[in-house]
C-alpha positions in Angstrom: 65.6 24.9 -15.2 62.2 23.6 -14.2 60.0 26.3 -11.3 58.6 24.7 -8.7 55.0 23.8 -8.7 52.6 23.8 -6.0 49.5 21.7 -5.5 47.2 21.7 -2.8 44.2 20.1 -1.3 41.4 22.3 -1.0 37.7 22.2 0.5 34.9 24.9 -1.2 31.5 24.1 0.4 31.3 20.3 0.3 33.5 20.1 -2.6 36.9 18.6 -1.8 39.7 19.1 -4.7 43.3 19.2 -5.6 44.4 22.3 -7.2 47.5 23.8 -8.7 48.2 27.2 -7.1 49.5 30.1 -9.1 49.9 33.5 -7.3 46.4 34.0 -5.4 44.5 31.7 -7.7 43.9 28.0 -7.4 42.9 25.6 -10.6 40.9 22.8 -10.1 42.6 19.8 -11.4 39.6 17.7 -11.7 37.7 20.4 -13.9 40.9 21.8 -16.0 42.1 24.8 -16.4 39.0 27.1 -16.9 37.9 26.3 -13.1 39.7 28.5 -10.7 39.2 30.1 -7.4 40.7 33.0 -5.2 43.0 31.3 -2.7 41.4 33.1 0.6 38.2 31.8 -0.3 39.4 28.1 -0.2 40.1 26.0 3.1 43.3 24.9 3.0 43.2 20.9 3.7 46.2 18.8 4.5 48.0 18.1 0.7 48.1 14.3 1.0 46.3 11.5 2.4 49.0 9.1 3.1 48.5 5.4 4.0 51.5 5.7 6.0 54.1 8.0 7.5 57.9 7.0 7.9 59.7 9.2 10.3 63.6 9.6 10.5 65.0 10.2 13.9 68.8 12.2 14.1 69.0 13.4 10.5 70.5 16.8 11.5 74.2 17.2 12.0 73.7 20.1 14.1 70.9 18.1 16.4 73.0 15.2 16.6 76.1 17.8 18.0 73.5 19.2 20.0 72.8 15.7 21.5 76.4 14.7 21.8 75.4 11.6 20.0 77.2 10.2 17.1 75.8 10.1 13.1 73.8 7.3 12.6 75.8 4.9 9.9 72.0 3.9 8.6 68.6 6.2 8.6 66.6 5.4 11.9 63.4 5.3 11.5 60.0 5.0 12.7 56.2 4.8 11.4 53.4 7.1 12.4 49.8 6.5 11.5 47.6 8.4 9.1 45.0 8.9 11.7 47.4 11.5 13.0 47.3 14.0 10.3 45.8 17.4 10.5 46.3 20.5 8.0 47.1 23.6 8.2 45.3 26.0 10.7 44.2 23.0 12.8 44.5 22.5 16.6 47.3 20.0 17.8 45.3 18.5 21.4 47.4 17.8 24.1 46.4 14.1 25.4 46.3 13.8 29.4 48.6 10.8 29.3 51.4 13.4 28.3 52.9 16.2 30.2 55.6 16.8 27.8 54.5 17.4 24.4 57.1 19.1 21.8 57.3 20.4 18.3 59.4 19.1 15.5 59.6 21.1 12.4 60.8 18.9 9.2 60.8 18.5 5.5 58.7 16.1 4.4 58.7 13.9 0.9 55.5 13.2 -0.6 55.8 9.9 -2.6 54.1 9.8 -6.4 54.0 6.3 -7.2 54.3 2.8 -5.8 58.1 1.7 -5.6 59.2 -1.2 -3.9 63.3 -2.4 -3.9 64.0 0.2 -6.8 67.5 -0.6 -8.7 69.1 2.8 -8.5 68.8 6.6 -6.8 67.4 7.6 -10.1 64.2 5.5 -9.7 63.9 6.6 -6.1 64.2 10.3 -7.4 61.6 9.7 -9.7 59.3 8.5 -7.1 59.3 11.9 -5.4 56.5 13.9 -6.1 57.3 17.0 -3.9 57.8 18.4 -0.7 55.8 19.8 2.1 56.2 21.4 5.9 55.7 18.9 8.5 55.5 18.7 12.4 56.6 15.8 13.8 54.6 16.4 17.5 56.2 14.2 20.0 55.2 12.9 23.6 58.6 13.5 24.6 58.2 11.8 28.3 56.2 8.9 27.1 59.2 8.4 24.4 61.7 8.2 27.4 59.0 6.0 29.2 58.3 3.4 26.7 61.9 3.3 25.3 60.3 2.8 21.7 58.6 5.5 19.9 55.1 4.3 18.5 52.9 5.9 21.8 54.7 8.8 21.7 54.4 9.9 18.0 50.9 8.2 17.1 48.1 10.2 19.2 45.7 12.2 16.7 46.6 15.6 15.5 50.3 14.7 15.8 50.9 14.7 12.2 50.3 18.6 11.1 51.5 18.8 7.2 51.2 21.7 4.7 50.5 23.6 3.6 51.4 22.7 -0.3 53.3 19.9 -2.1 56.3 22.0 -4.1 57.3 19.7 -7.0 60.6 20.2 -8.8 62.0 22.0 -5.7 66.1 21.8 -5.0 66.3 20.6 -1.4 70.1 20.8 -0.9 70.2 24.2 1.0 66.7 25.5 2.1 66.3 27.4 5.2 64.2 25.6 7.7 62.3 27.6 10.4 60.2 26.7 13.4 58.6 29.8 15.5 56.9 29.2 18.9 54.1 32.1 19.3 56.3 34.6 17.1 59.9 33.3 18.7 62.2 31.5 16.7 62.8 28.2 18.5 64.6 25.9 15.2 66.4 27.4 12.5 69.0 25.4 10.4 69.4 24.4 6.7 68.3 21.0 4.6 72.0 21.1 3.7 72.5 20.0 7.3 70.6 16.7 6.6 72.6 13.4 7.1 70.5 11.3 4.7 69.1 13.1 1.8 65.7 12.7 0.7 66.7 10.3 -2.5 69.0 8.3 -0.4 65.7 8.0 2.3 63.2 7.2 -0.4 65.7 4.3 -1.6 66.2 2.9 1.6 63.0 2.8 3.3 61.2 1.4 -0.3 63.7 -1.5 0.2 62.2 -2.2 3.7 58.4 -1.7 2.5 56.4 -0.8 -0.5 55.7 3.2 -0.4 52.3 4.0 -2.1 51.6 6.9 -3.8 50.7 9.8 -1.3 53.2 8.5 1.7 55.0 10.9 3.8 58.5 10.5 4.6 59.5 13.2 7.4 63.0 13.9 7.1 64.2 14.7 10.7 64.5 17.9 12.8 66.8 20.0 13.7 68.1 21.4 17.0 65.6 23.5 19.5 62.7 21.0 19.8 60.7 22.4 22.8 57.5 21.9 24.6 53.9 23.1 23.6 51.1 24.5 25.8 47.7 25.2 25.5 47.2 28.6 23.7 50.5 28.4 21.8 51.2 29.1 18.2 53.5 26.9 16.4 54.6 27.7 12.8 56.8 25.5 10.3 58.5 27.3 8.2 60.5 25.9 4.9 62.1 28.2 1.8 60.2 27.3 -1.1 57.2 25.6 0.3 55.6 28.3 2.9 54.1 28.1 6.4 52.6 25.4 8.3 50.6 27.1 10.9 49.0 25.1 14.0 47.2 25.9 17.3 47.3 24.3 20.8 45.1 23.3 23.1 44.5 21.0 25.6 42.4 17.5 24.7 39.0 17.9 26.2 
């Protein structure tokens, strides 16, 4: 049985590097195993810099039940721009154009290699580098107003991701939880996913080429709700860790 491996992206002074996390230590993957740091002395950056983020709507059975909507026959997908990415401990900025910005805690897939129209689920699975936490921040009022999702999903800072990418993780039944100011507001399990990670990679890569580092956000469980200036929002997924971000108004 393979043990999960955690990979992160870090900053130390002016140096930015990918590192392997082992306990409280980070080994610089660009320098070999002899170069290591203590985790607390490093700034944790977004663990990937994707060319694109593909989101999936209505992909939890319990969320569909909450909304009294039928289960989709195929994944409902949309695009978030890479410019929306922020990392752990960064600020989500609430734009003046929206009066109702929501959190959406999600499991995210990170792609390891270029893939287009794979012939099997096995090929799709081999293109998964690992998994991380994601917050699909959404301007809900603009989503309703526009009747499509691009503007509501695309503001800068609307794609918090991290803290680390975890390889060889069994995602069949992971606890996923979102907390707002310490209060649990979303709580479910990835066993509620309608379309599993490998199915999503297979489906999406038959539409577009997925590149190394690209992100697929797999959908959110029940309990989405508003963010306000001064809030702290945390997405925690079993086996991965906690993605914590703070909220303020965009000045």
